[in-house]
VOLOVO-281941 format. One record per residue (C-alpha): residue number from 1; x, y, z. Coordinates in steps of 0.5 Angstrom, whole numbers, plus 500, padded with zeros to 3 digits. Example, Ala and Ser with C-alpha at 12.3 -4.5 7.8 and 13.67 -1.06 7.14 Angstrom:
% residues 2
1:525:491:516
2:527:498:514
END
This chain:
% residues 1168
1:178:230:132
2:173:225:130
3:172:219:125
4:165:219:126
5:160:224:130
6:160:224:137
7:153:222:140
8:150:220:147
9:152:213:146
10:159:215:147
11:159:219:153
12:155:213:156
13:160:208:154
14:165:212:157
15:162:213:164
16:160:205:164
17:167:203:161
18:171:207:165
19:172:204:172
20:172:197:169
21:178:198:164
22:184:194:167
23:191:192:164
24:190:185:160
25:196:181:159
26:195:177:152
27:198:170:152
28:203:170:147
29:200:164:143
30:195:169:141
31:195:175:136
32:197:181:139
33:200:188:136
34:207:190:139
35:208:192:146
36:215:196:148
37:218:192:154
38:224:195:155
39:228:202:152
40:234:206:154
41:233:213:158
42:231:219:154
43:237:223:156
44:243:218:155
45:250:220:157
46:255:215:154
47:262:213:156
48:266:214:150
49:271:208:152
50:265:203:151
51:261:201:146
52:254:204:145
53:248:200:147
54:241:203:145
55:236:198:148
56:229:197:145
57:226:190:146
58:218:189:145
59:214:183:144
60:208:181:140
61:205:176:135
62:207:175:130
63:214:177:133
64:215:185:132
65:220:187:126
66:225:193:129
67:227:200:125
68:230:206:127
69:230:213:126
70:236:218:127
71:235:226:128
72:228:224:125
73:230:220:119
74:231:213:117
75:237:210:120
76:240:205:115
77:244:200:120
78:246:196:114
79:250:201:111
80:254:202:117
81:259:196:119
82:260:199:126
83:252:198:128
84:249:192:129
85:242:190:132
86:241:184:136
87:237:178:134
88:230:178:135
89:231:185:138
90:231:192:137
91:237:194:141
92:243:197:137
93:250:196:139
94:255:201:136
95:262:200:136
96:266:206:137
97:273:203:138
98:277:207:133
99:272:212:132
100:269:219:135
101:263:218:140
102:261:224:138
103:259:222:131
104:254:218:134
105:251:223:138
106:243:225:136
107:236:223:137
108:234:216:136
109:227:213:136
110:226:205:135
111:220:202:132
112:217:195:133
113:211:193:128
114:208:187:126
115:201:185:122
116:197:188:127
117:200:195:129
118:207:199:130
119:209:201:137
120:215:207:138
121:220:208:143
122:221:215:146
123:226:220:143
124:233:217:146
125:238:223:146
126:245:220:146
127:250:225:148
128:258:223:150
129:260:224:157
130:266:230:157
131:271:231:162
132:275:237:159
133:282:239:162
134:283:245:167
135:285:251:163
136:292:253:165
137:292:259:169
138:297:263:173
139:295:263:181
140:298:268:185
141:299:267:192
142:293:270:197
143:295:275:203
144:289:276:207
145:288:280:213
146:286:277:219
147:278:277:221
148:276:279:213
149:272:274:209
150:276:270:203
151:273:266:197
152:277:261:194
153:275:260:187
154:275:253:184
155:271:254:177
156:272:247:174
157:271:246:167
158:264:244:164
159:263:237:164
160:257:232:162
161:255:231:167
162:257:236:171
163:263:234:176
164:263:233:183
165:268:238:187
166:272:238:193
167:278:241:197
168:284:237:199
169:291:238:201
170:297:236:198
171:296:229:202
172:290:228:199
173:286:229:206
174:280:233:206
175:280:240:208
176:276:241:215
177:270:245:214
178:266:249:219
179:261:255:220
180:267:259:219
181:270:255:213
182:265:252:208
183:264:250:201
184:259:253:196
185:254:249:191
186:258:252:186
187:265:249:189
188:268:255:191
189:271:255:198
190:268:261:203
191:271:264:209
192:267:268:213
193:273:271:217
194:280:268:216
195:284:266:222
196:292:266:222
197:291:258:222
198:288:258:215
199:295:260:213
200:297:254:208
201:300:253:201
202:296:247:199
203:289:249:198
204:287:244:192
205:280:244:188
206:279:237:185
207:273:235:180
208:271:228:179
209:267:227:173
210:263:221:175
211:262:217:168
212:269:217:166
213:271:216:173
214:277:221:172
215:279:226:177
216:282:233:175
217:285:238:180
218:287:245:180
219:293:249:181
220:295:249:189
221:293:256:192
222:297:259:197
223:294:263:203
224:298:267:208
225:294:271:213
226:297:277:217
227:295:282:222
228:296:289:221
229:303:289:223
230:305:283:219
231:302:287:213
232:306:293:214
233:312:289:215
234:311:285:208
235:307:290:204
236:314:292:200
237:316:285:199
238:309:282:196
239:306:289:193
240:309:287:186
241:306:280:185
242:301:279:191
243:294:281:191
244:292:284:198
245:285:283:200
246:283:287:206
247:284:294:207
248:280:295:214
249:283:294:221
250:282:287:224
251:275:289:227
252:269:286:229
253:263:287:224
254:256:285:222
255:254:280:217
256:254:281:210
257:252:276:205
258:257:273:200
259:252:269:197
260:247:271:194
261:250:278:193
262:243:281:192
263:238:282:197
264:232:278:193
265:233:272:188
266:229:267:185
267:229:260:184
268:225:255:179
269:225:248:180
270:221:242:177
271:216:238:181
272:219:232:183
273:226:235:183
274:231:237:189
275:231:244:191
276:238:247:194
277:238:254:197
278:244:257:200
279:246:263:204
280:253:264:206
281:255:270:210
282:261:274:212
283:262:277:219
284:266:277:225
285:264:273:230
286:262:268:225
287:255:269:223
288:249:264:225
289:245:262:219
290:237:260:220
291:231:259:215
292:224:260:215
293:218:260:210
294:214:267:210
295:208:264:206
296:208:257:210
297:212:252:214
298:218:248:211
299:217:241:210
300:220:237:216
301:219:230:212
302:223:232:206
303:227:238:208
304:234:238:211
305:239:243:213
306:246:242:210
307:253:245:210
308:253:248:217
309:246:250:216
310:248:254:210
311:244:250:205
312:237:248:205
313:235:242:201
314:228:240:200
315:227:233:196
316:221:231:192
317:219:238:191
318:211:239:190
319:207:245:188
320:206:246:196
321:214:248:196
322:213:254:192
323:213:261:196
324:218:266:199
325:224:263:203
326:228:267:208
327:235:266:210
328:238:270:216
329:245:271:218
330:246:274:225
331:252:275:230
332:252:280:236
333:253:286:231
334:247:285:227
335:242:281:222
336:242:281:215
337:236:277:211
338:236:275:204
339:229:273:201
340:228:267:195
341:222:266:191
342:221:259:189
343:217:257:183
344:215:250:182
345:213:248:175
346:212:241:173
347:214:237:167
348:208:232:164
349:206:226:169
350:201:221:168
351:195:221:172
352:192:215:168
353:197:212:163
354:193:209:157
355:192:201:157
356:192:196:152
357:185:194:150
358:182:187:148
359:175:187:145
360:171:182:142
361:168:183:135
362:162:188:136
363:165:190:143
364:166:197:145
365:171:200:149
366:176:206:151
367:183:208:151
368:184:214:156
369:191:218:156
370:191:223:162
371:197:227:164
372:198:233:169
373:203:238:169
374:205:246:170
375:203:249:165
376:198:244:163
377:200:239:158
378:198:238:150
379:195:231:149
380:196:229:141
381:195:222:139
382:198:217:133
383:196:211:130
384:202:206:129
385:207:212:129
386:203:216:124
387:199:222:127
388:192:220:128
389:189:226:123
390:193:222:118
391:192:215:119
392:186:211:115
393:179:213:117
394:176:208:122
395:168:209:123
396:169:205:130
397:173:210:133
398:172:217:136
399:177:221:139
400:176:227:144
401:181:230:147
402:185:225:152
403:180:219:150
404:179:215:144
405:172:211:144
406:171:205:140
407:164:201:138
408:162:195:134
409:170:194:133
410:172:189:128
411:178:185:127
412:181:190:122
413:181:195:128
414:187:192:131
415:192:197:132
416:197:201:136
417:196:208:139
418:201:213:141
419:199:218:146
420:204:224:147
421:203:229:153
422:208:235:152
423:209:242:155
424:215:247:156
425:219:242:161
426:218:235:157
427:214:230:154
428:211:223:156
429:210:218:150
430:206:211:151
431:203:206:147
432:197:202:148
433:194:197:143
434:187:195:141
435:187:188:140
436:180:185:137
437:180:178:139
438:174:172:139
439:177:167:144
440:174:163:149
441:176:163:157
442:182:160:159
443:185:160:166
444:192:162:167
445:193:160:174
446:197:153:175
447:192:148:176
448:192:145:183
449:196:150:186
450:196:150:194
451:196:157:198
452:198:157:205
453:197:163:209
454:197:164:217
455:191:165:221
456:188:172:221
457:192:174:215
458:189:175:208
459:189:170:203
460:189:172:196
461:187:166:191
462:189:168:184
463:184:166:178
464:188:169:172
465:184:168:166
466:184:171:159
467:178:171:154
468:175:175:149
469:170:178:151
470:173:178:158
471:170:173:162
472:166:173:168
473:169:169:174
474:165:165:179
475:168:162:185
476:166:155:189
477:168:152:195
478:169:144:196
479:162:143:192
480:159:147:186
481:153:147:190
482:153:155:191
483:157:161:189
484:161:164:194
485:159:171:196
486:159:176:202
487:163:176:208
488:169:174:209
489:170:174:201
490:172:180:197
491:172:179:189
492:177:183:185
493:176:185:178
494:182:181:176
495:179:175:179
496:183:174:185
497:179:172:191
498:181:175:198
499:179:173:205
500:181:178:209
501:182:174:216
502:183:167:214
503:181:162:219
504:182:154:220
505:175:153:217
506:177:157:211
507:182:151:209
508:180:147:203
509:179:146:196
510:176:152:192
511:174:152:184
512:174:158:180
513:170:158:173
514:171:163:168
515:166:164:163
516:164:168:157
517:160:167:151
518:165:163:147
519:166:158:153
520:168:156:160
521:174:154:164
522:175:152:171
523:181:151:175
524:182:148:182
525:186:151:188
526:187:149:195
527:188:153:201
528:191:151:208
529:191:156:214
530:196:155:219
531:197:156:226
532:201:163:227
533:208:162:229
534:209:165:236
535:214:166:241
536:211:164:248
537:217:165:252
538:221:171:250
539:228:172:252
540:229:177:258
541:233:182:260
542:239:180:263
543:244:183:268
544:250:178:268
545:257:179:272
546:263:177:267
547:266:170:267
548:259:167:269
549:254:164:264
550:248:167:261
551:242:163:258
552:237:167:253
553:230:162:252
554:226:163:246
555:220:158:246
556:216:158:240
557:209:155:238
558:208:154:231
559:204:150:226
560:206:142:226
561:206:142:219
562:211:148:219
563:219:147:220
564:221:153:224
565:228:156:223
566:231:159:229
567:236:165:228
568:240:169:234
569:242:176:232
570:247:180:236
571:246:188:235
572:242:186:229
573:248:183:226
574:250:175:226
575:253:172:233
576:260:172:234
577:264:167:231
578:266:164:238
579:265:157:241
580:262:160:247
581:256:162:244
582:252:155:243
583:245:155:240
584:240:150:242
585:233:149:239
586:230:154:244
587:235:157:247
588:242:161:247
589:247:160:252
590:253:164:253
591:259:162:257
592:264:166:260
593:261:172:259
594:266:178:257
595:264:185:256
596:264:185:249
597:258:180:249
598:253:186:252
599:248:188:247
600:241:187:244
601:240:179:243
602:234:178:238
603:231:171:237
604:228:170:230
605:223:164:229
606:222:163:221
607:218:159:217
608:216:159:210
609:210:163:212
610:211:168:217
611:216:169:223
612:216:172:230
613:222:175:234
614:223:178:241
615:229:182:243
616:233:183:250
617:239:186:252
618:244:183:256
619:248:188:260
620:255:185:263
621:257:188:270
622:263:187:274
623:266:190:280
624:269:197:278
625:276:198:277
626:280:201:282
627:280:208:283
628:287:211:280
629:291:218:281
630:290:219:288
631:292:226:290
632:292:230:296
633:291:238:296
634:289:243:301
635:294:241:306
636:291:243:313
637:293:241:320
638:287:237:321
639:284:236:314
640:286:235:307
641:283:234:300
642:283:228:297
643:281:227:289
644:282:221:285
645:280:218:278
646:274:213:278
647:276:206:274
648:271:203:269
649:264:202:272
650:263:196:268
651:256:198:266
652:254:198:273
653:254:205:276
654:258:206:282
655:254:208:288
656:259:210:293
657:267:211:294
658:269:208:301
659:276:212:303
660:280:208:308
661:287:210:312
662:293:206:315
663:296:209:321
664:304:208:319
665:306:210:326
666:301:206:331
667:298:201:327
668:302:199:320
669:299:195:315
670:292:195:318
671:286:199:314
672:281:203:317
673:274:206:314
674:275:213:315
675:269:216:310
676:264:215:304
677:262:219:299
678:257:218:293
679:259:215:287
680:258:222:283
681:263:225:287
682:271:224:286
683:273:229:292
684:273:228:299
685:275:233:305
686:278:229:310
687:278:231:317
688:284:228:321
689:287:227:328
690:294:229:330
691:300:225:331
692:298:220:325
693:302:218:319
694:296:217:314
695:296:213:308
696:289:213:304
697:286:209:299
698:279:209:295
699:275:203:294
700:269:204:289
701:262:200:290
702:257:198:285
703:251:193:285
704:256:187:284
705:261:189:290
706:267:193:292
707:273:194:287
708:280:193:289
709:283:198:293
710:287:203:289
711:294:204:290
712:295:208:297
713:296:215:297
714:303:218:299
715:304:219:307
716:301:225:310
717:303:226:317
718:300:230:322
719:303:234:328
720:302:232:336
721:297:236:340
722:294:236:347
723:288:231:347
724:281:233:344
725:277:229:348
726:277:225:355
727:275:218:356
728:268:216:355
729:263:211:359
730:266:214:366
731:263:210:372
732:264:209:379
733:262:204:384
734:264:200:390
735:266:193:390
736:266:192:397
737:263:196:403
738:270:200:404
739:272:202:396
740:270:206:390
741:272:203:383
742:273:208:378
743:273:206:370
744:273:209:363
745:274:207:356
746:281:209:354
747:282:213:348
748:284:210:342
749:291:212:338
750:287:216:334
751:284:220:340
752:291:220:343
753:293:226:339
754:300:225:342
755:305:221:345
756:305:220:353
757:298:219:354
758:296:218:361
759:289:219:365
760:288:224:371
761:283:221:376
762:280:226:381
763:275:224:386
764:271:227:393
765:266:226:397
766:260:229:395
767:257:235:400
768:263:233:405
769:270:234:401
770:271:241:398
771:278:239:395
772:279:234:390
773:284:228:391
774:287:226:384
775:292:221:381
776:295:220:374
777:295:213:372
778:298:210:366
779:294:208:360
780:290:204:364
781:282:203:364
782:281:203:372
783:283:206:379
784:281:203:386
785:280:208:391
786:280:204:398
787:278:206:405
788:271:210:403
789:265:210:408
790:260:205:406
791:255:207:401
792:256:215:400
793:256:219:394
794:263:221:390
795:264:226:385
796:269:223:380
797:272:226:374
798:277:223:369
799:282:227:364
800:286:225:358
801:293:228:358
802:299:227:354
803:306:230:353
804:303:236:349
805:298:238:355
806:291:236:358
807:285:235:355
808:279:239:356
809:275:240:363
810:272:233:364
811:265:232:366
812:263:230:373
813:259:224:374
814:256:221:381
815:258:214:384
816:257:211:390
817:262:207:395
818:261:200:396
819:254:197:400
820:254:193:406
821:248:188:408
822:242:191:411
823:243:191:419
824:235:190:420
825:229:186:419
826:222:188:417
827:218:188:423
828:210:187:425
829:209:181:420
830:202:180:419
831:198:174:415
832:191:175:413
833:189:168:409
834:184:170:404
835:182:164:401
836:184:156:401
837:190:158:395
838:191:166:397
839:194:169:403
840:197:177:404
841:203:179:408
842:204:186:411
843:210:188:415
844:213:195:417
845:219:197:413
846:226:197:415
847:229:204:417
848:233:207:412
849:240:208:416
850:240:200:417
851:239:199:409
852:247:201:408
853:246:201:401
854:241:202:396
855:234:198:398
856:232:194:392
857:226:191:395
858:223:185:400
859:223:178:400
860:218:173:403
861:221:166:404
862:215:161:405
863:214:154:406
864:209:148:407
865:210:145:413
866:204:140:413
867:199:138:407
868:194:133:405
869:199:132:399
870:205:131:403
871:208:125:400
872:210:130:394
873:216:132:396
874:216:139:392
875:210:141:396
876:215:142:402
877:220:146:398
878:221:153:400
879:219:159:396
880:220:166:395
881:216:172:393
882:220:179:391
883:217:186:392
884:219:193:390
885:222:197:396
886:216:201:396
887:211:196:398
888:209:194:405
889:205:188:403
890:204:183:398
891:200:177:396
892:202:169:396
893:199:166:391
894:198:158:389
895:198:156:396
896:195:149:397
897:188:148:401
898:188:145:408
899:196:146:409
900:200:149:414
901:205:154:412
902:211:158:416
903:214:165:413
904:219:170:414
905:221:177:411
906:228:180:409
907:230:187:406
908:236:186:401
909:240:191:397
910:246:190:392
911:250:187:397
912:245:182:399
913:239:180:404
914:239:183:411
915:237:179:417
916:230:175:417
917:224:177:421
918:221:173:426
919:218:167:423
920:210:167:422
921:205:161:421
922:199:160:418
923:194:155:415
924:189:155:409
925:182:152:409
926:179:147:406
927:178:147:398
928:174:143:393
929:178:136:391
930:181:135:385
931:179:130:379
932:178:123:382
933:185:119:380
934:182:114:375
935:175:112:373
936:173:106:369
937:168:100:367
938:170:094:370
939:164:089:368
940:158:089:364
941:152:085:363
942:145:085:360
943:142:090:365
944:148:092:369
945:155:095:369
946:160:095:374
947:164:102:375
948:171:103:379
949:175:109:381
950:180:112:385
951:181:118:390
952:183:125:388
953:191:126:388
954:189:133:391
955:184:132:396
956:185:139:398
957:181:137:405
958:177:131:408
959:173:127:403
960:166:127:405
961:164:122:399
962:163:122:392
963:157:124:387
964:156:119:381
965:151:121:375
966:149:118:369
967:144:118:363
968:143:114:356
969:146:117:350
970:146:115:343
971:149:117:336
972:145:123:335
973:147:126:341
974:141:126:344
975:141:124:352
976:136:121:357
977:134:124:364
978:141:125:369
979:141:120:374
980:145:122:381
981:147:117:386
982:151:119:393
983:156:115:395
984:161:115:402
985:168:117:402
986:170:110:403
987:167:107:396
988:171:106:390
989:166:102:386
990:159:101:385
991:155:096:380
992:149:099:377
993:143:094:376
994:136:095:372
995:139:098:366
996:137:098:359
997:140:092:355
998:143:094:349
999:144:101:351
1000:150:106:351
1001:151:110:358
1002:155:116:360
1003:158:117:367
1004:160:123:371
1005:164:122:378
1006:166:127:382
1007:169:128:390
1008:167:132:395
1009:169:136:401
1010:166:140:406
1011:168:146:401
1012:164:142:396
1013:164:138:390
1014:171:138:385
1015:171:137:378
1016:168:130:375
1017:171:125:370
1018:167:122:365
1019:166:115:362
1020:162:111:357
1021:159:104:357
1022:154:099:353
1023:150:094:356
1024:151:087:353
1025:146:086:347
1026:144:078:349
1027:145:074:354
1028:150:069:350
1029:154:075:349
1030:155:076:356
1031:158:069:358
1032:165:069:360
1033:170:068:354
1034:175:063:355
1035:182:063:351
1036:181:057:347
1037:189:057:346
1038:189:055:354
1039:184:049:353
1040:187:042:354
1041:183:039:349
1042:185:044:344
1043:192:043:345
1044:191:035:345
1045:188:036:338
1046:194:040:335
1047:199:035:338
1048:195:030:334
1049:195:034:328
1050:202:035:328
1051:204:028:329
1052:200:026:323
1053:203:031:319
1054:210:029:321
1055:208:022:319
1056:206:024:312
1057:212:028:311
1058:216:021:312
1059:212:017:308
1060:212:023:302
1061:220:022:303
1062:220:015:302
1063:216:015:296
1064:220:020:293
1065:227:016:294
1066:224:010:291
1067:221:014:285
1068:214:011:286
1069:207:015:284
1070:202:018:288
1071:195:014:288
1072:192:020:285
1073:197:020:280
1074:196:013:278
1075:188:014:278
1076:189:021:273
1077:194:017:268
1078:188:011:268
1079:183:016:267
1080:187:020:262
1081:185:027:264
1082:185:032:258
1083:188:037:262
1084:194:034:264
1085:199:034:258
1086:205:029:257
1087:211:032:261
1088:218:032:258
1089:223:029:261
1090:227:036:263
1091:221:038:266
1092:221:033:272
1093:222:037:278
1094:218:032:283
1095:218:025:282
1096:214:024:276
1097:209:029:277
1098:208:036:275
1099:203:041:273
1100:204:044:266
1101:206:051:266
1102:204:051:273
1103:197:052:271
1104:192:054:277
1105:186:049:279
1106:180:051:276
1107:176:056:281
1108:182:057:285
1109:184:064:287
1110:191:065:284
1111:195:071:285
1112:197:075:279
1113:204:073:280
1114:202:066:279
1115:203:063:285
1116:199:061:291
1117:200:064:298
1118:199:059:304
1119:194:064:307
1120:190:064:301
1121:190:057:299
1122:189:055:306
1123:183:059:306
1124:180:057:299
1125:181:049:301
1126:178:050:308
1127:173:055:307
1128:171:056:300
1129:165:052:297
1130:169:052:290
1131:174:046:291
1132:174:041:285
1133:175:034:285
1134:176:029:279
1135:172:024:276
1136:174:019:281
1137:172:023:287
1138:180:024:289
1139:181:031:292
1140:186:035:287
1141:187:041:292
1142:193:037:295
1143:197:039:288
1144:196:046:288
1145:202:048:292
1146:208:047:288
1147:215:051:286
1148:217:055:280
1149:221:051:275
1150:228:051:276
1151:228:054:283
1152:229:050:290
1153:223:048:294
1154:221:053:299
1155:224:051:306
1156:218:053:310
1157:214:048:313
1158:207:046:309
1159:201:048:312
1160:198:043:317
1161:191:045:314
1162:193:043:307
1163:196:037:310
1164:190:035:314
1165:186:036:307
1166:190:032:303
1167:187:026:307
1168:180:028:306
END
């Protein structure tokens, strides 16, 4: 349909303007056609108990006027007193009190018009909700054969909208449903097979009508399920008035479908709706239902299986859901299929809804209305509510299918256009106006708006503008020297400036400028980029024992200008209202933790711009509860089965169980560990001993510790028996040369197996005696055999016996009777001196018979009889070397050179040493001497040094002399030529002459014997630099003249102190003070009477003298003042030449004078 011919210009216009058309909001202070902003739904079901409110709201300039049509004709609301229209609105309010609501049923449409155009609403169908009563019917009891299928029909009355169905009993409890019994989509109750427990007389179907919120119920249905025998017995009683279901025997059978009834079915569903398909089968045993799509896959996202897999639901259906579906029912007797072909149609839906168009005079534009649907919708246009073919002609307008194109529009081109897209399944209606205006730009965004954004997040700076023609938007930052363009800026068609990842440097002032041909407008906004809020130390997973305290930390870093708010949550909810939970600025403390406190704790840090969160689990653990319900089973003579029930493990898995026992017969009240089992087991097979009265208890162990012991089991007594074992650790050894001590480890009461425990001790001499000698002893641990030969082998056995018999045959052990001292000494002792400190000794071993025991070895005892170091007492101590019994020679180390030794050799066994060999003497040769005892420099001169040394402590022979070596050294470690001087042994000092002055020397001294030189001692010394420096130094403190001078000084000080004391008592002035008063020194200020501390003189504020070196504390130390007065050249004098240093020492105001005596040097200086 066209108002003017179509040419290429319109096609080009459509291609050019299509991408930039956007919805415009015209400010309400400007003329604009009406726009409907709110209306009631198309299908409006009303509650007959309430007033009917049909909404119709619109905006426009001038404000629109409203009118209504009903069933296609004008609805005159002024003629119906029950109908009113809200002021400044098109909304109708219908008062139906006392009236029948169905009188106002119909199709309503609202019209909003002003001088620039007319907008219309959808057709609103008003229907009254209905909840009709259930029709009366007589429901007979139902008798069903066990195993057969059954359908209880509901058949509720048709309501508007349809009711919600559910089945309940007389107590308003929902009837249980399962794979066997379930409710279908039509509300009927289906039994795949009935069982005896299905018998009841209160199967009640309820229908709830949602609009009226009313519930209606059907008459109760009584069902009695009988087997074949019961049916035969009761058939006559029920035959006349009972429906009998089932005439087959109670046999298992293959599945058959109860719903749907045919082998194939079809479903039609509209796009966007919910598709529900169901398959309910009977069969015995109860069939299982499965679904699949023959023409593809079932959507996992939008599909779900309900009603025990009997219903397949697909939400938000799309064309991809069309196809063939199959449900399958199977049990062990067979399989049955049902195919459902699904067809998807579509009511019209918007692809591109028409949008308002604002044009300036002589501009061009398009309004597009594109809709999808199946079948494809038909597009029709209206102008101001009138079909466009009947509307006034407009040369600037051209209609082509779903598009209206405008060119060179004029002010009178303003109008509202309606687009209607419809097919067999519905329609869409949309209003879009064209408003021809000539308006300069205006920026609608509030001025100086501040945008705050977190760093690295996008920032959107708005520049909402309006103008006709549409303004172009330009952005500037800070100054307007250049426009913003390129990265990181993105410019949207609506004028918004976007910064993808905001950085600190992006903060600042931004200006947006809107321009069109009629003018310019600008606006300033500000961007502040903030530091992100980050949790630096998140809470950590904690495992805590009950009744302890736990702390979760949540330390955060945030922008200083933002105020964070910390919220703690537990299990995604609020913290418990409990004083034990204390929230501080960066931590959560929970005191006296209980098991209920376990869970997920989340710290959320909120600011006005962002948030961060972190979570951690709290696991509360405790020692496990004691096991319970101890039970003994599988009783046997030597074993029993113990079972128990574990206690609560308190969030810490049980690692093991410890089983303990008490012997009530022998050791009541004492518990012993018996065995352990893994924490996954709750039974233990216990091996027992005879003659024990057992009681058992169990303890559980987890990571926290052991539980309390369980209550002990009942007592379990085992019968006595002969011993199962003999004593362990049997030993036989003599303590004297004529006895044999037999010892063993006694059996415990657990090992005794019965009363009357004794030990049968048996022995015989090995390879000599054939018969055993035995004795039975009481419950002891040893037995002594006397009168034995010396050190002979014996065979020994110890057997346990009790009143119920002997233990097993014991093992034989070998032991020896006691040893005696060896009777012979080693012979042919010889000594070979290897060097000055080492000698080797040889001997002939003793005969074996003389050992009289087990030979342990040989000992060489030796001592020094004569040595050059005999003044050292330890040199004469006897020493011993021990050698293995298989040795016949050994070395004596660490001997002293040039010494005489004596030695003898003995053999020894376990009893001790035998007789000594004959003594043997030998001497060691000379060796090199040791270090000299000392070495020092005792005198120095300009070109000579005097050295002194002592003989070695260990001469190791006869000294024959000394060797003195020396050489020059310097700081760089360079050394001169080594000089050597040989000295006789009677020298102990030497003076070296003709040395270089002012030079350092290094000396080496070593002693010598005929064997050679020993190790050397070293020393370093420096010759004197000048002759004057080598003059003998005199201690000045011991000189008489110095003592006399000091005595005179002390006397003068005493006289001075006496004079000062007299002057002070008389209130006199010092001469210096009088001179200062006469000269009027400007640095001396008049003193207050309260400040006088020493006669009439005092320094103001304790100021130091000019040039004096005063410590930072403001006081002068004596040592420092002495030095400054005597040695310093900075001493100050007054104009009259008087010395003022005598006043430098003074006490602080308000304190006592120092009790220390004055410095004698200061006192002397005061008289200078």
